[in-house]
C-alpha positions as CSV (number, residue, x, y, z in Angstrom):
1,X,2.4,-26.7,-9.2
2,X,-0.6,-28.5,-10.4
3,X,-0.8,-31.4,-13.1
4,X,-1.5,-29.0,-15.9
5,X,1.5,-26.9,-15.2
6,X,3.8,-30.0,-14.8
7,X,2.5,-31.3,-18.1
8,X,3.1,-28.0,-19.8
9,X,6.7,-27.5,-18.4
10,X,7.7,-31.2,-19.3
11,X,6.5,-30.5,-22.9
12,X,8.4,-27.2,-22.9
13,X,11.5,-28.8,-21.6
14,X,11.5,-31.5,-24.3
15,X,11.0,-28.8,-27.0
16,X,13.8,-26.5,-25.8
17,X,16.3,-29.5,-25.4
18,X,15.3,-30.7,-29.0
19,X,15.3,-27.4,-30.8
20,X,17.6,-25.2,-28.9
21,X,20.1,-27.4,-27.1
22,X,21.4,-27.8,-23.5
23,X,22.9,-24.2,-23.2
24,X,19.6,-22.6,-24.0
25,X,17.8,-25.0,-21.6
26,X,20.2,-24.0,-18.8
27,X,19.7,-20.3,-19.5
28,X,16.0,-20.6,-19.6
29,X,16.0,-22.5,-16.3
30,X,18.1,-20.1,-14.6
31,X,15.8,-17.2,-15.6
32,X,12.7,-19.1,-14.6
33,X,14.0,-19.7,-11.1
34,X,15.2,-16.1,-10.8
35,X,11.9,-14.4,-11.9
36,X,9.3,-17.2,-10.8
37,X,10.8,-18.4,-7.7
38,X,13.4,-16.2,-6.0
39,X,11.5,-13.0,-6.7
40,X,8.5,-14.2,-4.8
41,X,10.2,-15.0,-1.5
42,X,11.6,-11.6,-0.4
43,X,9.7,-9.6,2.1
44,X,8.7,-6.2,0.7
45,X,6.6,-3.0,1.0
46,X,4.3,-3.0,-2.0
47,X,1.3,-1.2,-3.5
48,X,-1.6,-3.5,-3.2
49,X,-2.5,-6.7,-1.3
50,X,-5.4,-8.9,-2.7
51,X,-7.3,-10.8,-0.1
52,X,-8.9,-13.7,-1.9
53,X,-12.2,-15.1,-0.5
54,X,-13.1,-17.4,-3.2
55,X,-12.3,-21.2,-3.0
56,X,-12.8,-21.9,-6.8
57,X,-9.6,-21.6,-8.8
58,X,-11.0,-20.2,-11.9
59,X,-12.6,-17.0,-10.6
60,X,-9.6,-16.3,-8.3
61,X,-7.2,-16.6,-11.3
62,X,-9.1,-14.0,-13.3
63,X,-9.8,-11.6,-10.5
64,X,-6.6,-11.9,-8.4
65,X,-3.8,-13.3,-10.5
66,X,-4.7,-11.5,-13.7
67,X,-5.3,-8.2,-12.0
68,X,-1.9,-8.5,-10.2
69,X,-0.4,-9.0,-13.7
70,X,-2.3,-6.1,-15.1
71,X,-1.0,-3.9,-12.3
72,X,2.6,-5.2,-12.7
73,X,2.5,-4.2,-16.4
74,X,1.8,-0.7,-15.4
75,X,4.3,-0.3,-12.6
76,X,2.4,-1.5,-9.6
77,X,3.6,-4.2,-7.1
78,X,1.0,-6.6,-5.5
79,X,0.7,-9.8,-3.6
80,X,-2.3,-11.9,-2.5
81,X,-3.3,-13.8,0.5
82,X,-6.2,-16.1,1.2
83,X,-8.7,-14.6,3.7
84,X,-8.4,-17.6,6.0
85,X,-4.6,-16.8,6.5
86,X,-5.2,-13.1,6.8
87,X,-3.3,-11.4,9.6
88,X,-3.7,-7.6,10.4
89,X,0.2,-7.3,10.7
90,X,0.2,-7.0,6.8
91,X,-1.3,-3.5,7.2
92,X,1.9,-1.6,7.2
93,X,3.4,-3.4,4.2
94,X,0.7,-2.3,1.6
95,X,-0.8,1.0,0.4
96,X,-4.1,-0.5,-0.4
97,X,-6.1,-3.7,-0.1
98,X,-8.5,-5.4,-2.6
99,X,-10.9,-7.9,-1.0
100,X,-12.1,-10.3,-3.6
101,X,-15.4,-12.2,-2.9
102,X,-14.3,-11.9,0.7
103,X,-16.8,-12.8,3.4
104,X,-16.7,-10.7,6.6
105,X,-14.6,-12.3,9.5
106,X,-13.4,-10.6,12.7
107,X,-9.9,-10.4,11.1
108,X,-11.3,-8.9,7.8
109,X,-13.3,-6.4,9.6
110,X,-10.4,-5.5,12.0
111,X,-8.1,-4.9,8.9
112,X,-10.6,-2.7,7.2
113,X,-11.1,-0.6,10.3
114,X,-7.2,-0.3,10.9
115,X,-6.7,0.5,7.2
116,X,-9.2,3.5,7.2
117,X,-7.8,4.7,10.5
118,X,-4.3,4.8,8.8
119,X,-5.5,6.4,5.5
120,X,-5.0,3.2,3.5
121,X,-7.7,2.5,0.8
122,X,-9.8,-0.7,0.8
123,X,-11.5,-1.9,-2.4
124,X,-14.0,-4.7,-3.0
125,X,-13.8,-6.9,-6.1
126,X,-16.6,-9.0,-7.2
127,X,-17.5,-10.7,-10.5
128,X,-20.9,-12.2,-9.7
129,X,-24.0,-11.0,-8.0
130,X,-23.3,-13.3,-5.0
131,X,-23.7,-10.3,-2.7
132,X,-27.5,-10.5,-1.9
133,X,-30.1,-13.3,-1.7
134,X,-32.4,-11.3,-3.9
135,X,-30.0,-12.2,-6.7
136,X,-28.9,-15.7,-5.7
137,X,-32.3,-16.9,-5.0
138,X,-33.0,-16.8,-8.7
139,X,-30.4,-19.5,-9.4
140,X,-32.3,-22.7,-10.3
141,X,-29.6,-24.9,-9.1
142,X,-29.7,-23.6,-5.5
143,X,-33.4,-25.0,-5.2
144,X,-31.8,-28.5,-5.3
145,X,-29.8,-27.9,-2.1
146,X,-30.8,-29.1,1.3
147,X,-32.1,-26.5,3.9
148,X,-28.8,-26.9,5.7
149,X,-26.7,-26.4,2.5
150,X,-28.8,-23.4,1.4
151,X,-28.4,-21.8,4.8
152,X,-24.7,-22.2,4.6
153,X,-24.6,-20.7,1.1
154,X,-26.8,-17.8,2.0
155,X,-24.6,-17.0,5.0
156,X,-21.6,-16.8,2.7
157,X,-23.6,-14.4,0.4
158,X,-24.6,-12.2,3.3
159,X,-21.1,-12.0,4.7
160,X,-19.8,-10.9,1.3
161,X,-22.2,-8.1,1.2
162,X,-21.1,-7.0,4.7
163,X,-17.5,-6.7,3.5
164,X,-18.5,-4.9,0.4
165,X,-20.5,-2.4,2.3
166,X,-17.4,-1.7,4.6
167,X,-15.2,-0.9,1.6
168,X,-14.5,2.6,0.1
169,X,-14.7,1.5,-3.5
170,X,-15.7,-1.5,-5.6
171,X,-14.2,-3.0,-8.8
172,X,-16.2,-5.3,-11.1
173,X,-16.3,-7.0,-14.5
174,X,-19.5,-5.8,-16.4
175,X,-21.8,-2.8,-16.8
176,X,-24.8,-4.6,-15.3
177,X,-22.9,-5.8,-12.3
178,X,-21.6,-2.2,-11.8
179,X,-25.2,-1.0,-11.9
180,X,-26.4,-3.3,-9.1
181,X,-23.3,-2.8,-7.0
182,X,-24.0,0.9,-6.8
183,X,-26.8,0.0,-4.5
184,X,-24.2,-1.1,-1.9
185,X,-21.1,1.0,-2.8
186,X,-21.5,4.2,-4.8
187,X,-18.0,4.2,-6.3
188,X,-17.7,1.3,-8.8
189,X,-15.1,0.7,-11.5
190,X,-15.4,-1.8,-14.4
191,X,-12.2,-3.7,-15.1
192,X,-13.3,-6.5,-17.5
193,X,-11.8,-9.9,-17.1
194,X,-8.8,-10.4,-19.3
195,X,-6.5,-13.3,-20.4
196,X,-3.1,-13.6,-18.8
197,X,0.2,-13.8,-20.8
198,X,0.4,-17.6,-20.0
199,X,-3.2,-18.1,-21.3
200,X,-2.0,-16.5,-24.6
201,X,1.1,-18.6,-24.7
202,X,-0.8,-21.8,-24.1
203,X,-3.5,-20.9,-26.6
204,X,-0.9,-20.2,-29.3
205,X,0.8,-23.5,-28.5
206,X,-2.5,-25.2,-28.8
207,X,-3.2,-23.7,-32.3
208,X,0.0,-25.2,-33.5
209,X,-0.5,-28.6,-31.8
210,X,-4.1,-29.3,-32.5
211,X,-5.1,-30.8,-35.9
212,X,-8.9,-30.6,-36.6
213,X,-10.8,-33.2,-38.6
214,X,-12.3,-31.3,-41.6
215,X,-15.1,-34.0,-41.9
216,X,-16.5,-33.0,-38.5
217,X,-17.9,-29.9,-37.0
218,X,-17.5,-30.0,-33.2
219,X,-19.7,-27.7,-31.1
220,X,-18.2,-26.9,-27.7
221,X,-20.1,-26.2,-24.4
222,X,-17.7,-25.2,-21.7
223,X,-20.2,-25.1,-19.0
224,X,-18.0,-24.0,-16.1
225,X,-20.4,-25.1,-13.3
226,X,-23.5,-26.9,-12.9
227,X,-25.5,-23.9,-12.4
228,X,-25.4,-23.2,-16.1
229,X,-27.5,-26.3,-17.0
230,X,-30.6,-24.2,-17.5
231,X,-28.8,-22.1,-20.1
232,X,-27.9,-25.2,-22.2
233,X,-31.5,-26.5,-21.8
234,X,-32.7,-23.2,-23.3
235,X,-31.0,-24.1,-26.7
236,X,-31.4,-27.9,-26.4
237,X,-34.2,-28.2,-29.0
238,X,-32.1,-26.4,-31.5
239,X,-29.1,-28.6,-30.8
240,X,-31.2,-31.7,-31.1
241,X,-32.6,-30.7,-34.4
242,X,-29.2,-29.8,-35.8
243,X,-27.6,-33.1,-34.7
244,X,-30.6,-35.0,-36.2
245,X,-29.9,-33.2,-39.5
246,X,-26.1,-33.4,-39.7
247,X,-24.3,-36.5,-38.8
248,X,-20.9,-34.7,-39.1
249,X,-21.9,-32.5,-36.0
250,X,-20.4,-33.4,-32.7
251,X,-21.0,-32.0,-29.3
252,X,-18.0,-31.7,-26.9
253,X,-19.0,-30.9,-23.1
254,X,-16.4,-29.8,-20.7
255,X,-17.3,-29.3,-16.9
256,X,-20.4,-30.1,-15.1
257,X,-23.3,-30.7,-17.3
258,X,-25.9,-33.3,-16.8
259,X,-26.5,-34.6,-20.3
260,X,-30.2,-34.5,-21.1
261,X,-32.2,-37.5,-22.3
262,X,-32.9,-35.8,-25.6
263,X,-29.2,-36.1,-26.4
264,X,-29.0,-39.9,-25.7
265,X,-29.6,-40.9,-29.3
266,X,-26.4,-38.9,-30.2
267,X,-24.3,-40.5,-27.4
268,X,-21.6,-41.7,-30.0
269,X,-21.2,-38.1,-31.0
270,X,-21.0,-36.6,-27.6
271,X,-17.4,-36.0,-26.2
272,X,-17.4,-35.5,-22.4
273,X,-14.5,-34.1,-20.5
274,X,-14.3,-33.3,-16.8
275,X,-12.8,-30.1,-15.5
276,X,-9.2,-29.7,-16.5
277,X,-6.4,-27.5,-15.3
278,X,-6.6,-24.2,-17.1
279,X,-3.2,-24.8,-18.7
280,X,-4.8,-27.8,-20.6
281,X,-8.0,-26.0,-21.5
282,X,-6.7,-24.2,-24.7
283,X,-6.1,-27.6,-26.4
284,X,-9.6,-28.6,-25.8
285,X,-11.0,-25.3,-27.0
286,X,-8.7,-25.3,-30.1
287,X,-10.2,-28.8,-31.0
288,X,-13.7,-27.4,-31.4
289,X,-15.2,-25.4,-34.3
290,X,-17.9,-23.4,-32.6
291,X,-18.2,-22.2,-29.0
292,X,-21.6,-22.2,-27.5
293,X,-22.4,-19.5,-25.0
294,X,-26.1,-19.4,-24.2
295,X,-27.5,-17.5,-21.3
296,X,-31.1,-17.2,-20.0
297,X,-32.4,-13.7,-19.5
298,X,-31.8,-12.6,-15.8
299,X,-30.1,-9.9,-13.9
300,X,-27.7,-12.5,-12.5
301,X,-26.7,-13.6,-16.1
302,X,-26.6,-10.1,-17.4
303,X,-23.9,-9.4,-14.9
304,X,-21.7,-12.4,-16.0
305,X,-18.4,-11.7,-17.9
306,X,-17.3,-12.6,-21.4
307,X,-14.7,-15.2,-20.4
308,X,-16.0,-17.9,-22.7
309,X,-15.7,-15.5,-25.7
310,X,-12.1,-14.5,-24.6
311,X,-10.9,-18.1,-24.1
312,X,-12.3,-19.2,-27.5
313,X,-11.0,-16.1,-29.4
314,X,-7.4,-16.8,-28.1
315,X,-7.8,-20.1,-30.0
316,X,-9.4,-18.6,-33.0
317,X,-12.7,-20.3,-32.3
318,X,-15.9,-18.3,-33.1
319,X,-18.4,-17.9,-30.4
320,X,-22.2,-17.9,-30.7
321,X,-23.7,-16.2,-27.6
322,X,-26.9,-14.9,-26.2
323,X,-27.5,-11.3,-27.0
324,X,-27.2,-9.8,-23.5
325,X,-24.8,-8.6,-20.8
326,X,-21.1,-8.8,-21.5
327,X,-21.5,-10.7,-24.7
328,X,-23.6,-7.9,-26.1
329,X,-21.0,-5.3,-25.0
330,X,-17.9,-7.2,-26.3
331,X,-19.0,-9.0,-29.5
332,X,-19.6,-7.2,-32.6
333,X,-22.2,-9.3,-34.4
334,X,-21.1,-11.2,-37.5
335,X,-17.6,-9.8,-37.1
336,X,-16.1,-11.0,-33.8
337,X,-18.8,-13.5,-32.9
338,X,-22.5,-14.3,-33.5
339,X,-25.2,-12.8,-31.2
340,X,-28.6,-14.6,-30.9
341,X,-31.8,-13.7,-29.3
342,X,-33.1,-16.3,-27.0
343,X,-35.4,-18.1,-29.4
344,X,-35.0,-21.7,-30.7
345,X,-35.5,-20.5,-34.2
346,X,-32.7,-17.9,-34.2
347,X,-30.2,-20.3,-32.5
348,X,-31.1,-22.9,-35.0
349,X,-30.8,-20.7,-37.9
350,X,-27.5,-18.9,-37.0
351,X,-25.9,-22.0,-35.7
352,X,-26.8,-23.9,-38.9
353,X,-25.3,-21.1,-41.0
354,X,-22.0,-21.3,-39.0
355,X,-21.9,-25.1,-39.3
356,X,-22.3,-24.9,-43.2
357,X,-20.0,-21.9,-43.7
358,X,-16.4,-22.9,-42.7
359,X,-14.9,-19.7,-44.2
360,X,-17.2,-17.6,-42.0
361,X,-16.1,-19.6,-39.0
362,X,-12.5,-18.9,-39.9
363,X,-13.1,-15.2,-40.6
364,X,-14.8,-14.6,-37.3
365,X,-12.4,-16.6,-35.3
366,X,-9.4,-14.7,-36.8
367,X,-11.0,-11.4,-36.3
368,X,-11.9,-12.1,-32.7
369,X,-8.3,-13.5,-32.1
370,X,-6.7,-10.3,-33.4
371,X,-8.9,-8.2,-31.4
372,X,-8.6,-10.2,-28.2
373,X,-4.8,-10.2,-28.3
374,X,-4.8,-6.4,-28.1
375,X,-7.9,-5.6,-26.1
376,X,-8.3,-8.4,-23.8
377,X,-4.9,-9.4,-22.5
378,X,-3.4,-8.2,-19.1
379,X,-0.4,-6.6,-20.5
380,X,-2.3,-4.0,-22.7
381,X,-5.4,-3.4,-20.5
382,X,-4.1,-2.6,-17.0
383,X,-3.9,1.1,-17.3
384,X,-7.5,1.8,-16.4
385,X,-7.2,-0.3,-13.3
386,X,-3.8,1.3,-12.4
387,X,-5.2,4.7,-12.7
388,X,-8.4,4.0,-10.8
389,X,-6.4,2.5,-7.9
390,X,-3.8,5.2,-7.9
391,X,-6.4,7.9,-8.0
392,X,-8.1,6.6,-4.8
393,X,-4.9,5.7,-2.9
394,X,-4.0,8.3,-0.3
395,X,-0.9,10.2,-0.9
396,X,1.9,8.3,1.0
397,X,4.9,10.0,2.7
398,X,7.8,8.0,4.0
399,X,10.2,9.6,6.6
400,X,13.7,8.0,6.4
401,X,15.2,7.8,9.8
402,X,18.9,6.8,10.6
403,X,17.4,5.0,13.7
404,X,14.2,5.0,15.6
405,X,15.9,5.6,18.9
406,X,14.0,8.6,20.6
407,X,15.7,11.9,20.3
408,X,14.6,15.6,19.8
409,X,14.9,15.3,16.1
410,X,12.9,12.0,16.0
411,X,10.3,13.5,18.2
412,X,9.8,16.3,15.7
413,X,9.4,13.8,12.8
414,X,6.8,11.8,14.8
415,X,4.8,14.9,15.4
416,X,4.9,15.8,11.8
417,X,3.6,12.2,11.1
418,X,0.8,12.7,13.5
419,X,-0.3,15.9,11.9
420,X,0.0,14.5,8.4
421,X,-2.0,11.4,9.4
422,X,-4.7,13.5,11.0
423,X,-5.1,15.2,7.7
424,X,-5.5,12.1,5.5
425,X,-2.0,11.1,4.5
426,X,-0.6,7.5,4.6
427,X,2.6,8.0,6.5
428,X,5.3,5.6,7.7
429,X,8.9,5.5,8.6
430,X,11.8,3.8,6.7
431,X,14.4,2.8,9.2
432,X,18.0,2.9,8.0
433,X,19.0,0.2,10.5
434,X,17.8,-3.3,11.4
435,X,15.0,-2.4,13.7
436,X,11.5,-3.1,12.2
437,X,9.5,-2.5,15.3
438,X,6.7,0.0,15.1
439,X,6.8,3.1,17.2
440,X,3.8,3.4,19.6
441,X,3.1,6.7,21.3
442,X,0.0,8.8,22.4
443,X,-0.7,9.8,18.8
444,X,-1.0,6.2,17.7
445,X,1.1,3.6,15.9
446,X,3.8,4.7,13.4
447,X,4.6,1.9,11.1
448,X,8.3,1.3,10.7
449,X,9.8,-0.7,7.8
450,X,13.6,-1.5,8.0
451,X,15.1,-1.0,4.5
452,X,17.9,-3.4,5.6
453,X,15.4,-6.3,6.1
454,X,12.7,-5.4,3.6
455,X,12.7,-4.4,-0.1
456,X,11.0,-1.3,-1.0
457,X,8.7,-2.0,-4.1
458,X,5.9,0.4,-4.0
459,X,5.2,3.7,-5.5
460,X,6.1,6.4,-2.9
461,X,4.7,9.9,-3.6
462,X,7.2,11.7,-1.2
463,X,10.2,10.4,0.7
464,X,11.7,12.7,3.3
465,X,15.3,12.4,4.4
466,X,15.9,13.5,7.9
467,X,19.7,13.2,8.3
468,X,22.6,13.5,5.9
469,X,23.1,9.8,5.8
470,X,19.5,9.0,5.0
471,X,19.4,11.2,1.8
472,X,21.0,8.3,-0.2
473,X,17.8,6.1,0.2
474,X,15.4,8.3,-1.7
475,X,18.1,9.4,-4.2
476,X,18.6,5.6,-5.1
477,X,15.0,4.7,-5.1
478,X,13.3,4.7,-8.6
479,X,9.7,4.8,-7.5
480,X,9.7,8.0,-5.6
481,X,7.9,11.1,-7.1
482,X,9.1,13.8,-4.7
483,X,12.2,14.0,-2.5
484,X,12.3,16.3,0.5
485,X,15.2,16.9,2.8
486,X,14.2,17.8,6.3
487,X,17.2,19.8,7.6
488,X,17.2,20.2,11.4
489,X,20.8,21.2,11.9
490,X,24.1,22.0,10.1
491,X,25.2,18.4,10.1
492,X,28.7,19.1,8.5
493,X,29.7,20.3,11.9
494,X,28.6,17.2,13.6
495,X,31.8,15.5,12.7
496,X,35.4,16.6,13.7
497,X,37.8,17.7,11.1
498,X,39.6,14.9,9.3
499,X,36.6,12.6,8.9
500,X,35.4,12.0,5.3
501,X,31.8,11.8,6.6
502,X,32.0,15.6,7.1
503,X,32.5,16.0,3.5
504,X,29.6,13.6,2.6
505,X,27.3,15.4,4.9
506,X,28.2,18.6,3.3
507,X,27.4,17.2,-0.1
508,X,23.8,16.8,1.0
509,X,23.3,20.6,0.7
510,X,24.7,20.5,-2.9
511,X,22.7,17.9,-4.6
512,X,22.7,17.7,-8.4
513,X,19.2,16.3,-8.2
514,X,16.1,18.5,-7.7
515,X,15.0,18.0,-4.1
516,X,12.9,20.2,-1.8
517,X,14.7,21.4,1.4
518,X,12.3,21.9,4.4
519,X,13.2,23.2,7.8
520,X,11.8,24.1,11.3
521,X,14.6,26.6,12.0
522,X,15.0,30.2,10.6
523,X,18.7,29.7,11.1
524,X,18.8,26.7,8.8
525,X,16.7,28.5,6.2
526,X,19.2,31.3,6.2
527,X,22.4,29.3,5.8
528,X,20.9,27.1,3.2
529,X,20.2,30.1,1.1
530,X,23.3,32.3,2.0
531,X,25.9,29.5,1.8
532,X,24.5,26.9,-0.6
533,X,22.0,28.8,-2.7
534,X,19.1,26.4,-1.7
535,X,15.7,27.8,-1.3
536,X,13.7,25.9,1.5
537,X,10.3,25.9,3.0
538,X,10.1,26.9,6.7
539,X,7.5,26.1,9.4
540,X,8.1,26.9,13.0
541,X,8.7,24.2,15.5
542,X,6.0,23.3,17.9
543,X,5.4,21.8,21.3
544,X,2.7,19.6,22.8
545,X,1.4,21.6,25.8
546,X,-0.1,18.4,27.3
547,X,3.3,16.7,27.3
548,X,4.7,19.5,29.4
549,X,2.0,20.6,31.8
550,X,2.3,23.8,33.7
551,X,3.3,23.7,37.5
552,X,3.7,26.7,39.8
553,X,7.2,27.1,41.3
554,X,8.1,28.1,44.7
555,X,11.4,30.1,44.7
556,X,11.2,30.8,48.5
557,X,12.1,27.1,49.4
558,X,15.4,26.1,50.9
559,X,16.9,24.6,47.7
560,X,16.4,25.7,44.2
561,X,16.6,22.8,41.7
562,X,18.9,23.4,38.7
563,X,18.5,21.2,35.6
564,X,21.3,20.5,33.2
565,X,20.2,18.7,29.9
566,X,22.3,17.3,27.1
567,X,24.5,14.5,25.9
568,X,27.9,14.8,27.6
569,X,29.5,13.0,24.7
570,X,28.5,15.5,22.0
571,X,30.9,18.5,22.1
572,X,28.5,20.9,20.5
573,X,26.0,20.3,23.4
574,X,28.7,21.9,25.6
575,X,27.4,20.1,28.7
576,X,30.9,20.5,30.3
577,X,30.3,24.3,30.4
578,X,27.0,23.8,32.3
579,X,28.8,21.8,35.0
580,X,31.6,24.4,35.2
581,X,28.7,26.8,36.2
582,X,27.4,24.2,38.5
583,X,30.8,24.2,40.3
584,X,30.5,27.9,41.1
585,X,27.1,27.6,42.6
586,X,26.5,27.4,46.4
587,X,25.4,23.8,46.9
588,X,23.6,24.6,50.1
589,X,21.1,26.7,48.0
590,X,21.0,24.6,44.8
591,X,20.3,21.0,44.0
592,X,21.7,19.8,40.8
593,X,19.7,17.5,38.3
594,X,21.1,16.1,35.2
595,X,19.1,14.7,32.3
596,X,20.8,12.9,29.4
597,X,19.4,10.6,26.6
598,X,22.8,9.3,25.8
599,X,26.1,10.1,27.6
600,X,26.4,9.6,31.4
601,X,28.0,12.1,33.9
602,X,31.8,12.6,33.7
603,X,33.6,11.9,37.0
604,X,34.2,15.5,37.8
605,X,30.5,16.5,37.3
606,X,28.6,17.4,40.5
607,X,25.2,15.7,40.3
608,X,22.6,15.2,42.9
609,X,20.2,13.4,40.8
610,X,20.9,11.8,37.4
611,X,18.2,10.7,34.9
612,X,19.2,8.7,31.9
613,X,17.2,7.7,28.8
614,X,14.0,8.9,30.3
615,X,10.9,7.8,28.2
616,X,9.7,10.7,26.2
617,X,6.3,10.6,27.7
618,X,7.9,11.2,31.2
619,X,10.3,14.0,30.3
620,X,7.7,16.6,31.2
621,X,7.8,15.5,34.8
622,X,11.6,16.0,34.8
623,X,11.2,19.5,33.8
624,X,8.3,20.1,36.3
625,X,10.5,18.9,39.1
626,X,13.2,21.6,38.4
627,X,13.2,25.3,38.8
628,X,15.8,26.6,36.4
629,X,17.3,25.1,33.3
630,X,20.9,25.7,32.2
631,X,21.6,25.2,28.6
632,X,25.0,25.8,27.1
633,X,24.8,24.3,23.5
634,X,27.1,25.7,21.0
635,X,25.1,24.5,18.0
636,X,21.4,23.9,17.7
637,X,19.1,23.8,14.7
638,X,16.2,24.3,17.1
639,X,16.7,24.1,20.8
640,X,13.8,22.3,22.5
641,X,14.8,22.1,26.2
642,X,14.3,25.9,26.9
643,X,10.8,25.8,25.3
644,X,9.9,22.6,27.2
645,X,11.1,24.2,30.4
646,X,9.2,27.5,29.7
647,X,6.0,25.4,29.0
648,X,6.1,23.8,32.3
649,X,6.5,27.2,34.2
650,X,10.3,27.0,34.8
651,X,13.0,29.6,34.2
652,X,15.8,29.4,31.6
653,X,19.4,30.6,31.7
654,X,20.9,29.9,28.3
655,X,23.8,30.6,26.1
656,X,22.3,32.2,22.9
657,X,22.9,30.3,19.7
658,X,21.3,30.1,16.2
659,X,19.0,27.4,17.3
660,X,17.3,29.3,20.2
661,X,17.4,33.1,19.4
662,X,14.5,32.4,17.1
663,X,12.1,32.4,20.0
664,X,14.2,33.4,23.0
665,X,14.4,37.1,24.0
666,X,16.9,38.2,26.7
667,X,15.2,39.5,29.8
668,X,11.8,39.0,28.3
669,X,11.3,35.1,28.4
670,X,14.7,34.1,29.5
671,X,18.2,35.3,30.7
672,X,21.1,35.0,28.3
673,X,24.6,34.5,29.5
674,X,27.7,35.2,27.4
675,X,29.0,31.8,26.1
676,X,32.2,30.9,28.0
677,X,31.7,33.4,30.7
678,X,31.0,31.1,33.8
679,X,30.7,34.1,36.2
680,X,28.0,35.8,34.0
681,X,25.9,32.5,34.1
682,X,26.2,32.3,37.9
683,X,25.1,35.8,38.3
684,X,22.0,35.3,36.0
685,X,20.9,32.2,38.1
686,X,21.2,34.1,41.2
687,X,19.4,37.1,39.7
688,X,16.4,34.9,38.7
689,X,16.3,33.6,42.4
690,X,16.6,37.1,44.0
691,X,14.7,39.4,41.6
692,X,11.1,38.5,41.9
693,X,9.7,41.1,39.5
694,X,12.1,40.0,36.7
695,X,11.5,36.4,37.6
696,X,7.7,36.7,37.4
697,X,8.1,38.6,34.0
698,X,10.2,36.0,32.3
699,X,8.1,33.1,33.7
700,X,4.8,34.6,32.4
701,X,6.4,35.6,29.0
702,X,8.0,32.1,28.8
703,X,4.7,30.4,29.2
704,X,3.1,32.6,26.6
705,X,5.9,31.8,24.2
706,X,5.3,28.1,24.6
707,X,1.6,28.4,24.1
708,X,2.2,30.3,20.8
709,X,4.2,27.4,19.7
710,X,1.5,24.8,20.2
711,X,1.2,22.2,17.3
712,X,-2.4,23.0,17.0
713,X,-1.6,26.6,16.3
714,X,1.1,25.9,13.7
715,X,-0.6,22.8,12.1
716,X,-1.3,24.4,8.8
717,X,2.2,25.7,8.5
718,X,3.5,22.1,9.0
719,X,1.2,20.8,6.3
720,X,2.5,23.4,3.9
721,X,5.9,21.8,4.0
722,X,4.6,18.7,2.3
723,X,2.4,20.1,-0.4
């Protein structure tokens, strides 16, 4: 907290204690801590991150703090960070990035590249033509710099241009600035500088606190920076003449201005003030009668904003300004201010008129004040910025997972994410447990945000539940536009009878809210409609052929390798039945492999080779190493293992269920055995080994089935689920 803020809050404290009492003071203090301290400390996923590259507090306040306030008033969440503290790890926590006056650095360039690769939008915000030396070389003050100082300044200018040129879109303050920026970035939006809520509060307080001396007319020149000296010198003869003619005219100078020799005779009527904290500036402005805003004609000056008019209007002080740039755009001459051509005669004439006509000063000040409160304050002016940013942010889709532990269902979600990202969507995972680590696979990095650790505070276009207990996340989140439920199985049957979770799971197929059901299983599509009256969108499930490369099998070898796959702890996987089949096989002819992502072999299982929690990237080798897959599942939404086995060139003996008959055809690309009939399964295994003609047929057709399910083939079907 700076000195200006401390002064303000001390004054505010005294007022509240005096006028409202201790109880009101305690309530106000509690609310201040809640909304100004506590709310700023929680980690969150938000809409926009502003990266500030300006070391000066005044520009940063207008273009970062105030725009954050504008966005907040229209439902967007945003943070800021200084570019010197930037870390690319912020990428996953924001939908878009606004670089304000930010020079290029390795970290800035890396963040922009990664943002684009992940379909996140990058904007550049600039409020001055400090992006090319062809503009900055016209600034008179820069000619006073040493060669070393000038080289350092030019380096910053050129580095800002490089960042601008890397960004997708630009945001700026004035028409002339927008016109010039289009030479570097074709898409430019004008969001004029506006006053913050606090600026209005301090200005209204200043109007009540400041008592003007009616015997004096105080001209104010709030120079801002030393680069504006030439602007003041342009009207200096008019000021000198007026002060010669009017002993009641004073000049108040705030900021960096070298007082010219011509004004020395009036030294007793010149009031100088150094830079003050912005919270204290309204009291200085409110103490003047006329605000001077001269600007020399130049492209650089035409691009400047109307801040001086806004700050004066808040304090009901009339502004007399040069008739160019933003002043020409925002001031209605003789109504909300006075516009002057840059001649000594006109400045003298119009300024003299204002000095003599106190009622005109009051009328213009009041009119400008009323207009400014509605048209130049953050709360009322953010819609254009919010709409512009929203229109250029990529559609974001969040998949809610119960856990990021790799499983068949998670792998399907990750493939959908890869397809969506390839087609321009901003996609990420909301994890319903404590894990916040990203998922890294061959398709890239999938960003993971734990909703147990991080607050969700961004607009999310589409949130996709992926399991019954994840649906509560989108249903409770107020900033989601579309809710989809990715149904991969009949999860009511996941729990045994007697558990309340079974009822809760069933509720997800009977939601009162309008949500879109999507699925990758014809079986799920059918029961959703037949049993629950829910229409759903269907897309076929796919397989990555490269993940499960083909390998020629030799069925003439001494031992044929049998693979059993499934979690021994899940009753519906029915792994016990597979091992009952194994018990009946001749162990001199068959070698038994067991692959499980979760449960381990039971004591009575006969297993020659057990593979546990094999990384998904290596599962293809497990299938390649086996000749025949036994799959005995009772319940599957979509059964992947048979398809994966066929893709590698192996054979499949399987108990038919609703999750595999969608693509398996008995004696065409597999052999079905009657569920529960152990002898039938053993006969089918032996038939594959002994009947070469049949075996070749099902191996060839199995491979063709897998190829028809390639993700590349069904990509458009997947995209249609999320339209």
